[in-house]
C-alpha positions as CSV (number, residue, x, y, z in Angstrom):
1,M,84.5,115.6,117.4
2,P,86.7,117.3,120.0
3,L,89.4,119.5,118.4
4,N,92.2,117.3,119.7
5,N,90.8,114.4,117.7
6,V,90.6,116.5,114.6
7,E,94.2,117.5,115.0
8,L,95.3,113.9,115.5
9,L,93.3,112.8,112.5
10,T,94.8,115.6,110.3
11,L,98.3,114.5,111.4
12,G,97.5,110.9,110.8
13,R,96.2,111.5,107.3
14,R,99.3,113.5,106.4
15,I,101.6,110.8,107.6
16,R,99.5,108.1,105.7
17,R,99.6,110.1,102.5
18,A,103.4,110.6,102.8
19,R,104.0,106.9,103.6
20,K,101.9,105.9,100.5
21,L,103.7,108.4,98.3
22,L,106.9,106.7,99.3
23,G,105.4,103.3,98.3
24,F,105.4,101.7,101.8
25,S,102.6,99.5,103.2
26,Q,101.9,100.0,106.9
27,K,103.8,96.8,107.7
28,A,106.9,97.7,105.6
29,F,107.0,101.2,107.0
30,A,106.6,100.1,110.6
31,T,109.4,97.6,110.1
32,K,111.6,100.2,108.5
33,S,110.9,102.7,111.2
34,G,111.1,100.3,114.2
35,L,107.4,100.8,115.1
36,D,104.6,98.5,115.9
37,R,102.3,98.2,112.9
38,S,99.1,98.3,114.9
39,N,100.2,101.6,116.7
40,L,101.1,103.1,113.3
41,G,97.6,102.2,112.1
42,R,95.9,103.7,115.2
43,M,98.0,106.9,114.7
44,E,97.1,107.2,111.0
45,R,93.4,106.9,112.0
46,G,93.7,109.6,114.7
47,D,93.1,107.1,117.4
48,L,96.5,107.3,119.1
49,N,98.1,110.4,120.6
50,M,101.7,109.6,120.0
51,N,104.7,110.8,122.0
52,F,107.5,112.8,120.6
53,S,109.8,109.8,120.2
54,F,107.2,108.0,118.1
55,L,106.8,111.1,115.9
56,C,110.5,111.4,115.5
57,D,110.7,107.7,114.3
58,I,107.9,108.4,111.8
59,C,109.6,111.5,110.5
60,E,112.9,109.7,110.2
61,G,111.2,107.0,108.1
62,L,109.6,109.7,105.9
63,A,112.9,111.5,105.6
64,C,111.3,114.8,106.8
65,D,111.4,117.0,109.8
66,I,108.6,117.3,112.4
67,A,107.6,120.8,111.2
68,T,106.8,119.3,107.7
69,V,104.1,117.0,109.0
70,T,102.7,119.4,111.7
71,R,102.7,122.7,109.9
72,G,99.3,124.4,110.1
73,I,97.8,122.0,112.6
74,L,96.7,124.4,115.3
75,S,95.7,123.8,118.9
76,L,93.3,126.5,120.0
77,P,93.2,127.4,123.7
78,S,90.3,125.8,125.6
């Protein structure tokens, strides 16, 4: 698995865990955050490389900052 996919999967798992801790289903969280549920699912599985705006919407829904969900996810130089 390329490193980029590992990083996306790690980020997606963190976001899924935070969403579930808040008690939201994917559908409810997507609606609350103004996101498409299928894109949220793809992102949580590490299949979608989201843009900054998408990540901002997710973090707003989780009531956290971007640093909280990305801390420790390193991108090593190629």
